[in-house]
N, C-alpha and C positions, 0 to 999 in steps of 0.2 A: 445434437445427440446422434451417435451412430446407430442405425437400426439393427436390431437383433433378430427380427422376424420379417418374412415377406410382407405380412400385413402392415407392419410399422413402416417399411420402406415405401410401400404404395401410399400410405396415408400421409407421410411426411413430405414427400415430393412426387405428386402424381405425374409430373412431366419428366423430371430427372430420373424417376424410377424406370422409364422406358430405356434409358441408356445404361442402366446398371446391369449387374449379373443376376438380379433377383428373378426377372421373368424366365430366364433360361434355367435357373435353379428350380423354379416352380414347375417348368415343363419337364425337367428331368425327374422331379419328384413324382409327378402324376404318371409319367411313362413307366417309371420303376414300379409304381403302385399297381399298374396293370399286370406287369410281369409277376410281382410278388403275390398279388391276389390270385392270379391263375395258378401259380405254383402252390399257393396255400391249399387249394382244393386237392391237388395231387398229394401234398405232404400229409394232409389230414387223412386222406384215404390210405396212404401208406402207413401212417401211424396207427390207425385202427387195425389194419391188417397185421402189423407187427405185434400189437397188443393181443389180438386173438391168437396169434401163433405162439405167444408165450403163456397162454392161459393154463396150459398143463403144468408148467414149471412154477409160475407165481400165481397161485390160486387167489382170487379176490381182487388184487390190484392190477393184474396184467392187462385187462381191457383198457385201463386208463393210462397205462405207461406210454403207449404210442401217441395218444392224443395230447397228453401233457408235454411229451418231448416235442411234438410238432408245434404246439402253441408256443413253447419256449423259444424254439428256433425262429419262428415267424416274428415273435415279439423282439428278439435280439436284432434281427434285420431291420425292423421298423424303427427301433431306437437309433440305429446308425443312420438310416435314411432321413430321419427327422432333421438331422443337421443341415440338410439342403435348404430348408426353409425356416429353421428355428435354430439359432446359434447357441441358445442356452442348453447346456449339456443335460441329458436325461439320464440320471444314474440308474444302475441296475438295482432294483429293490430286493432282489432275492438274497437270503442269508445263506451262509455256508451249511452244507449238510451236517446232520448230527453225527455222522460216522462215514467210514469209507464204503464204497460199493454202490451198485445201482439201487439196491433195495433202500438204503439210507437216503439216497438222493431223491427217489420217488416219494418216500414217506415224508421228507421235509417239504418237498414241493406241494404235495397234496394238502398240507396243513396251512399253506400260505394263501391269503386272499388274493394276492396279486396273480397267482397262478390261474385262478378261475377267471379273473379279469382278462388275462392274456388269452385264455381259451375263448371267452366271449368275443374278444376283439378279432381273433383269428377267424372265427365263424362269421362274424360281421364282414370282415375283409373279403372272405371267400364268397360270401353270398351276395354282397351289395356294393362294397366300396370300390372294388376294382371295376365293376360295371359302370359306376358313376364316373370314375376316372376316364374310362373309355368313352363314355357319353360326352363328357366335357371336351375331350380331345377331338372327338369326331365332329362335334358341333363347331369348335373353334377353327379346325383345319380341314375337316372332311367336307363340310358344307361349302366353304369357299372353293375348294378344289373341284367339286362337282359343278358349281355354277360357272366357273371359268372354263371347264372342259366342254360344257354344252353351250358356250356363248355363240349367239347368232343375232340376227336382227330382231327376233321376237323375244328372246330370253335375256336381253341386256339388263332389264330391271332386276332380275335375280342375280346377275353378276354384280350389280351395284350393291345389292344386299350382301352378297358374299364378301365384297371388298370391305364393307363396314364391319361385318363379323370378324374378318381377319385383322383389321386395325384394332378392334377391341379385344382380340385374343389375349394379349398380355395381362389385361385386367381380369378377364374371365378365368383364365388358367390360374392366376395368382390368387384370386378370391377363393376358388374352390380348394387350392392347395393349402391356403391358410386355414380354411375351415376344417379340412381333413387333418391337418397337423394339430389343431386344437383338440379335435376329437381323439386323435392318437395319444396326445399327452394326457388327456383326462382318463384314459384307460390304463396307460402304461406307466405313468408317473407314480412314485411311491406316495402313499398316504402318510399323514403325520403319525397315525397310530402304528404304522409299520416301520417307523424310523428306529424304534428300539428304545429301551429304557436308558441305555447309556447315553444316547444322543440327547434325550430329554433332560437327563441330569446335567449334561454339559451346558445346555441352554439355561437351565435353572441356575447353574453356577455362574454363568456369564451375567445373568440378571442380578444375582447377589453381589457380584463384584462391582457392577455399576452403582448399585445402591450403596455399597460400602464406600466407593470412591466419592459419591456425592456427600455422604455423611461426614467423611474425613475432610473433604474440602471445606464444608461449612464450619467444622470444628477449628481448622487451621485459620480460616478467615476471622472467626470470633476471637481466637487467642491473639492473633496479630492486632486486631482492632482494640481489644480490651487490655492487652499486655504491652507489646512493643510500641505501638503507636502512642499509648498514654505515657510511656516512659520518655519517648522523644518529646512530647509536649511538655512534660515536667522538666526535662533537660533544657528546653528552650526558655522556660520561665526562670530557671536557675541562671542561665547565661544572661538573661535580661537583668536580673537583680545584680549580677556581678558587674554588668556594664555601668550601673548606677554608681558603683564605687570605684570605677576606673576613670582616670583622667583622659580626656580627649587628646588624641595625637600621640599618646604614649605607645610603646611597643606592645604592651598588654592589650590596648584597645584594638590595634591592628590584628592581633591574634584572635581576639574575640569576634571581630568582623568575619574573619576567615572561618572560624568555628561555626558561627551562625549561618553562614552561607552553605557550608557542608551539611549542617543539620537540616536546613531547608530543603536541600537536594535529596537527602536521605528520606525526609518526611514525604516528599512528593513521590519518590520511587516506591515507598512503602504503601502510600495511598493508592498508587496505580496498581500495585500487586494485589492489594486487598480487593480493589474494584474488579480486577481480572478474575480473582478466585470466586467471588460471589457478587456479580454486578447488580446493584440495586435496580437498575433499569430493566434487567431481565426479570427479576422477581416481581416488580411493580407493573410493568407494561408489556412483557412478553418478548418473544424471539425477534420479531420484526423491528421493534424499537431498539432492542439491544444491538442488533447487527448494524442498524443505521447509525447508532451512537459510536460503535467501534469503527465503522468505515469513515466517519467524520474525523477520527484521529489517526487514520492510517496514513503512512508516508507517501503513498501514491493514490491517484484518484480511483475510487471504487464506485461503480454503479450498483445500487441495491434495488432489486425488483422481486420482493417477496410478497406473495398474495396468499393469505391463509384465511379461511372462513371464520376462524376463532382461535383462541389460544390453544397450543398443543398441550398434551399431558405433560406433567411436571418433569418426569424422567426423560422423556423424548426431547422436550424443549431444552433442557440443560445439556444433554448429550450433543444435540445438533449445534448448540451455541459454541461449545468447545471444539467441535469438529470444524466448523467454519472458521473459528478463531485460529486453530492450528494450521488449517490449510492456507489462510491468508498470511500467517507468519512465515510459512514456507515460501510463499510467493515473494514476500518482501526480502527474504534472506538469500534465496537461491535462484530465482527465475530471471532477474534482470528486466522485469516487466515495467512498462510505463503506465498501464491501465489494467484494471481487473473488473470483473462483474460477478455478482452473486444473484442468481435467479432461482426462485422456488415457487412451486405450485402444489396444490392438493387436488388429487384426482382419483376417484374410485378407491377410497380407503388407502391411498398411497401418497406419501410425501416425496416429491421429486425435486431434487436440488442439483443445480449446475453451477460450478465455480470455474470461471475461465480467466485466463490472463494472456497477454500478448508477449510473453517472455520467450526465451530461446528454446524452451521445450527440452526434450530428452529425458523426461522423468521415466524411470524404469522401476515399477513396483516390485518386480521379481528380484531386483538387485538389493533389496532391503533398505530402500529409501524411507524418508519420513512418511510416505504415503501408506506404508504398511501398518503403522499405528492407527491411521484413519480407517483403514479397511477393517481392522479388528473392532473398532468402535461400532462400525456399521453392522458387522456380523453379529455382534452381541445383541443387536436390536432386530435380528432376523432379516436384515436388509442386505443389499448388495451394492457394490461400488465398482465403477469402471473408470479407467484413466486412458485418455487419448492425448499423447504428447510426442508428436513427431519432432525430429531434429529441426530446429529453427522455429518451432512453435506453430500455432498457439497450443496451450495446454487446457484440456477440459477434464474436470473432475465431476463425474455423474454419479449421483447417489439416489437410491430408491429405498425407502423405509416404510414398512406397513404402519398405518396410523388410523386409529378410529377415535373419534371424539366421543366423549361421554354423553 
């Protein structure tokens, strides 16, 4: 799994992390934090001064205009800087002003909770965070520089200590950069209640669509089982009775044999379709058993490594089954792979799923491939999906879905 944050990169490969760009990105993030934090003090002071200067014109709200503007500017810069150590985009949570002009802009901003969080973060950054950035950088690089500069026959133990500090500096800098980024995200990320009624309605609509799809799938499975399948069984019995009245070796007997063979094939295909619509093993034994059963019938070898503490909620279990089913179907049809793997874990209220194959790669979700439908399924569950598929392979489909057991 490709890391998306500096913390993940350090945790996944403590040694390979040293040769990656993450330590340098973390260093740039903290160095920029010193500059931004120091500038924040000046910006806040300038904002307060501008607000007081406008006091005569805009009675009542003028003293806040400058500080709100300053905090908004600092927050915008911090959201952009966050991309250095956290690749997950942090959207702007502000809504459009209710009208044109500065007064409407200020009135809208003052009503938003995120504005006050931005102000708190700006004050925190100006008062403490940039000092901590400076302290971490000073300890990681200043202490070694001082010990090396004063090296002689009596101070060499301190130089050794400075060398150890310098060797550990990538981890020291990245650890604080990750903690600072997490704090920044907690202040500046939009809250669920700030996403708006329209977005909540979209999510509710997606949930209803999933429920409707599940109900319709069960109805189709039942109709096929009780209708078409029973008619095929009845047709088979009729052909059997007709064979009793047909002389062996006659042209009619040969036609009956061909008809019975075609009927058997159609019956097997229909049973396979019904089992795919609502597999009994999924309903009776859960996702792990259902995927293992499906992998056992797959045309290429598939390694299944799913470890779940218990059965998933019904809707999530069904959706994940069809997501894996469709992903593996795409592998069989388009990848040219000789092996595949399905790996899943449950960690901290999150279901993490990786589907890999050794095919020729080149999957491009933005080109409207079959992966787009899989991403829509994941989005409907408030999850996210990433695809890594360089030319020549391998292909990795990484899915993260929120999950809480009852």
